[in-house]
C-alpha positions as CSV (number, residue, x, y, z in Angstrom):
1,M,-2.3,-29.4,113.1
2,T,-1.0,-32.9,112.9
3,A,1.0,-34.1,109.9
4,A,-1.9,-36.1,108.6
5,S,-4.2,-33.0,108.6
6,I,-1.7,-30.9,106.9
7,R,-1.3,-33.6,104.2
8,E,-5.0,-33.8,103.7
9,A,-5.4,-30.0,103.5
10,R,-2.7,-30.0,100.8
11,R,-4.5,-32.7,99.0
12,R,-7.8,-30.9,98.9
13,L,-6.1,-27.7,97.9
14,E,-4.2,-29.5,95.0
15,A,-7.7,-31.0,93.8
16,L,-9.2,-27.5,93.9
17,Q,-6.2,-26.1,92.0
18,T,-6.6,-29.0,89.3
19,Q,-10.4,-28.1,88.9
20,V,-9.4,-24.5,88.4
21,Q,-6.8,-25.2,85.8
22,Q,-9.3,-27.5,83.9
23,Q,-11.8,-24.7,83.9
24,R,-9.3,-22.1,82.8
25,E,-8.1,-24.2,79.9
26,A,-11.8,-24.9,78.9
27,A,-12.4,-21.1,78.9
28,L,-9.5,-20.3,76.7
29,R,-10.5,-23.0,74.2
30,A,-13.9,-21.6,74.1
31,A,-12.5,-18.2,73.6
32,G,-10.4,-19.5,70.7
33,E,-13.4,-21.3,69.1
34,T,-15.2,-17.9,69.0
35,G,-12.3,-16.2,67.1
36,D,-10.3,-14.5,69.9
37,G,-7.4,-16.9,69.7
38,S,-5.0,-14.0,70.9
39,L,-6.1,-14.8,74.4
40,H,-3.7,-17.9,74.3
41,D,-0.7,-15.6,73.7
42,V,-0.7,-14.0,77.2
43,E,-0.6,-15.3,80.7
44,W,-3.9,-15.5,82.6
45,P,-3.3,-15.5,86.1
46,V,-5.5,-17.7,88.4
47,A,-7.4,-16.4,91.4
48,M,-9.4,-18.9,93.5
49,V,-11.6,-16.8,95.8
50,P,-15.0,-17.0,97.6
51,R,-18.4,-15.9,96.4
52,H,-20.1,-13.3,98.8
53,R,-23.7,-14.1,98.1
54,A,-25.3,-11.4,100.1
55,R,-28.2,-9.4,98.7
56,L,-28.4,-5.7,98.3
57,R,-30.8,-4.3,100.8
58,R,-31.7,-0.8,102.2
59,L,-29.4,0.1,105.0
60,A,-31.4,-0.4,108.2
61,A,-31.6,2.7,110.4
62,R,-30.5,0.6,113.4
63,R,-27.4,-0.5,111.6
64,K,-26.8,3.2,110.8
65,R,-27.3,4.2,114.4
66,A,-25.0,1.4,115.5
67,F,-22.1,2.4,113.2
68,L,-22.2,6.1,113.8
69,G,-22.4,5.4,117.6
70,R,-19.3,3.6,117.1
71,V,-17.6,6.3,115.1
72,R,-18.5,8.9,117.8
73,A,-16.9,6.6,120.5
74,L,-13.7,6.1,118.6
75,V,-13.6,10.1,118.2
76,A,-13.9,10.5,121.8
77,A,-11.2,7.9,122.5
78,V,-8.9,9.9,120.2
79,R,-9.6,13.1,122.1
80,R,-8.7,11.6,125.5
81,S,-5.6,9.3,124.4
82,T,-2.3,9.6,122.5
83,A,-1.1,7.7,119.5
84,D,1.0,5.4,121.8
85,E,-2.2,3.9,123.2
86,D,-3.7,3.0,119.9
87,E,-4.2,-0.7,119.4
88,R,-1.9,-2.3,116.9
89,T,-2.9,-2.3,113.3
90,V,-1.5,-3.4,110.3
91,D,1.0,-0.7,108.5
92,A,-0.1,1.2,105.4
93,P,0.3,-0.8,102.4
94,A,2.8,-0.3,99.6
95,E,1.3,1.3,96.6
96,L,0.3,-1.1,93.9
97,D,1.3,-0.6,90.4
98,E,-1.4,-0.1,87.7
99,T,-1.4,-3.8,86.7
100,A,-1.8,-5.0,90.2
101,T,-4.5,-2.6,90.8
102,R,-6.5,-3.7,87.8
103,V,-6.1,-7.4,88.9
104,V,-7.4,-6.5,92.4
105,I,-10.5,-4.8,90.8
106,A,-11.2,-7.6,88.5
107,T,-10.9,-10.2,91.2
108,C,-12.6,-8.5,94.0
109,S,-15.6,-7.5,92.1
110,A,-16.2,-11.1,91.1
111,C,-15.9,-12.3,94.7
112,R,-18.1,-9.2,95.7
113,G,-16.1,-8.6,98.8
114,S,-16.5,-11.8,100.9
115,C,-13.7,-10.5,103.2
116,C,-15.2,-7.1,103.3
117,G,-18.6,-8.5,104.5
118,N,-16.8,-9.0,107.8
119,G,-17.0,-5.3,108.5
120,G,-20.5,-5.5,109.6
121,N,-21.4,-2.5,111.6
122,H,-17.9,-1.5,112.6
123,A,-16.2,-1.2,109.0
124,F,-13.0,-2.3,110.8
125,L,-12.5,1.3,111.9
126,R,-10.0,1.8,114.9
127,T,-8.8,4.7,117.0
128,R,-5.7,5.0,114.6
129,T,-8.1,5.3,111.5
130,L,-9.9,8.1,113.2
131,R,-6.8,9.8,114.5
132,E,-5.1,9.8,111.2
133,F,-8.4,11.3,109.5
134,M,-8.7,13.8,112.3
135,A,-5.0,14.9,112.0
136,A,-5.5,15.3,108.3
137,H,-8.6,17.7,109.0
138,P,-7.8,19.5,112.2
139,A,-10.6,22.2,111.5
140,L,-13.4,19.5,111.9
141,D,-15.1,19.2,115.3
142,D,-16.3,15.9,116.6
143,N,-19.7,16.3,115.1
144,A,-18.2,17.0,111.7
145,V,-16.0,14.1,111.9
146,V,-19.0,11.8,112.5
147,A,-20.9,13.6,109.8
148,A,-18.1,13.0,107.3
149,Y,-18.4,9.2,107.8
150,A,-22.0,9.3,107.7
151,A,-21.9,11.1,104.4
152,W,-20.4,8.2,102.6
153,L,-22.9,5.6,103.8
154,P,-24.8,4.1,100.9
155,E,-28.6,3.9,100.7
156,N,-28.5,0.2,99.8
157,T,-25.8,-2.1,101.2
158,L,-25.0,-5.8,100.9
159,Q,-26.6,-7.8,103.8
160,P,-24.9,-9.4,105.5
161,G,-21.9,-7.3,105.0
162,C,-20.1,-3.9,105.8
163,V,-22.2,-0.9,106.1
164,Y,-20.1,0.7,103.2
165,Q,-20.5,-2.5,101.0
166,G,-22.6,-1.0,98.1
167,G,-23.6,-2.5,94.9
168,Q,-20.4,-1.3,93.2
169,G,-17.9,-2.0,96.1
170,C,-16.8,0.1,98.9
171,T,-18.2,3.6,99.0
172,L,-15.9,5.0,101.6
173,P,-12.7,6.7,100.2
174,R,-9.5,4.8,100.6
175,A,-8.1,7.8,102.9
176,M,-10.9,7.2,105.3
177,R,-10.7,3.4,105.6
178,S,-8.9,1.2,108.0
179,A,-5.4,0.2,107.3
180,I,-6.6,-3.4,107.0
181,C,-9.2,-2.6,104.3
182,N,-6.4,-1.0,102.2
183,A,-3.8,-3.8,103.0
184,Y,-5.6,-7.0,103.0
185,L,-5.1,-9.4,100.0
186,C,-6.6,-12.9,100.2
187,G,-4.5,-15.9,99.4
188,G,-6.1,-16.4,95.9
189,L,-5.5,-12.8,95.1
190,R,-2.0,-12.9,96.2
191,R,-1.2,-15.8,94.1
192,A,-2.7,-14.1,91.0
193,L,-0.5,-11.0,91.7
194,L,2.5,-13.2,91.9
195,V,2.3,-14.0,88.1
196,A,0.8,-10.8,86.8
197,N,3.0,-8.6,84.8
198,H,2.7,-5.6,82.2
199,D,1.6,-8.0,79.5
200,T,-1.3,-9.4,81.6
201,R,-4.8,-8.7,79.9
202,G,-7.0,-10.4,82.4
203,V,-7.4,-13.0,85.3
204,F,-9.2,-16.2,85.6
205,V,-11.4,-16.1,88.6
206,A,-13.1,-19.2,90.0
207,H,-15.2,-19.5,93.1
208,R,-14.3,-21.9,96.0
209,E,-17.3,-23.6,97.6
210,G,-16.3,-26.3,99.9
211,E,-14.8,-29.2,97.8
212,R,-15.7,-27.7,94.5
213,V,-14.8,-24.9,92.4
214,S,-17.5,-23.2,90.4
215,G,-18.3,-20.2,88.2
216,G,-14.8,-19.8,86.6
217,R,-14.4,-17.3,83.8
218,L,-11.9,-14.9,82.1
219,R,-12.2,-11.5,83.3
220,V,-10.5,-8.8,81.2
221,L,-8.6,-6.2,83.4
222,P,-10.4,-2.9,83.6
223,V,-9.3,0.4,82.2
224,L,-8.4,2.6,85.0
225,S,-9.5,6.3,85.1
226,H,-6.8,8.9,85.6
227,G,-9.1,11.7,85.7
């Protein structure tokens, strides 16, 4: 990128951030006017994220076949290779603390998984993903491994989107997901996590759409179930 293009990108980002801050302050004022003035007493991190506008549709049989065919091919690749031959992937992420986990849930649920939508019919699975799952479940034969991944496919999924992208988020357990699915944090989410702390009650989430920011609102952090 040229110096001029970098300056222009920064100008646009600053303009978007100004819009977000204005929306955040307006939301806090509105909350105070409705009687919840306590919202001003704590920090509300700001997350500027996309908005995945895909619709929930029945998972097509052709998509299911394509995905399970890929899983079967990855299982076969694991059987005939060693871990040293696996393609490079990101390392397993550090464990998020409870506040960070709640910020992630509040933000990603508002975005509806724009980044997850790139999973398409492959769900970002790699040989390393299947190798780790198969090592954890050595009693499973190839057909049982494929069946284990098939069992978590939702009846309805976001389209376009990942085959595991259901109406309430990812239906695949974290232990079966690819490393990138468990590790990836978009820029807007990372910035929100930088200022979140144990006093954080919620996050202000706004949607970036080209040169505009829309849909900004305060989202109270969810209560996690430890059961």
